Structure formats: C-alpha cells, structure tokens
C-alpha positions as CSV (number, residue, x, y, z in Angstrom):
1,Y,63.8,70.5,288.8
2,T,65.8,72.4,291.1
3,F,68.0,74.2,288.1
4,L,65.0,75.6,286.8
5,R,63.9,76.7,289.9
6,K,66.8,78.6,291.0
7,V,66.6,80.0,287.5
8,N,63.0,81.6,288.2
9,F,64.6,82.7,291.7
10,Y,67.5,84.6,290.0
11,E,65.0,86.4,287.7
12,K,62.6,87.3,290.3
13,K,65.3,88.9,292.4
14,E,67.5,90.6,289.7
15,N,64.4,91.5,287.9
16,K,66.0,90.3,284.7
17,K,65.3,87.8,282.0
18,V,67.8,84.6,281.7
19,L,68.2,84.7,278.3
20,R,70.4,81.2,278.6
21,K,70.6,78.3,280.7
22,I,73.6,76.6,280.9
23,M,74.3,72.9,282.5
24,V,78.1,71.6,282.8
25,S,78.2,68.2,284.2
26,P,81.1,65.3,283.0
27,M,78.2,63.0,283.1
28,I,74.5,63.5,282.0
29,E,72.4,60.7,282.4
30,P,70.2,60.1,279.4
31,T,67.0,61.5,281.1
32,A,68.6,64.6,282.5
33,R,69.5,64.8,278.8
34,D,66.0,64.6,277.8
35,V,64.7,67.1,280.3
36,A,67.4,69.3,279.5
37,E,66.2,69.5,275.8
38,R,62.5,69.9,276.8
39,L,63.1,73.2,279.0
40,N,65.7,74.7,276.7
41,I,68.6,73.8,278.9
42,E,72.0,73.5,277.2
43,Y,74.0,71.0,278.6
44,Y,78.0,70.6,278.1
45,T,80.2,67.8,279.4
46,A,83.5,70.5,280.1
47,P,83.3,74.2,280.0
48,E,85.6,74.2,277.0
49,D,82.4,73.0,274.7
50,L,80.9,76.3,275.7
51,P,80.7,78.4,272.4
52,I,81.0,81.6,273.4
C-alpha cells in the first residue's frame, strides 16, 4: 500500500485533496486489481488509455 501512503503524504505536504488516484502499469496482477478497486485507484495498462 505504498502508493496510498504517497497519496497521503502529498495531501499533507501540499495541503490539497487528491481528486484522482491513477496507476499506470503494463501488467497488473489480479490481486493488485482488487486492491486498486477497493481503494478507488484508477488503473490503466498504457498512458494512452487515460481519459482526459
């Protein structure tokens, strides 16, 4: 859950609320996918897949 700790650190350091948590990785294991969904983290396998 390192990613979530980094999000929390950023929010405290910058005093801003993170609106979207996005992870981009060419391969995402099924267990990581489950965790991402549970923690409301968007995940994509390529940067081009990100809706802007």
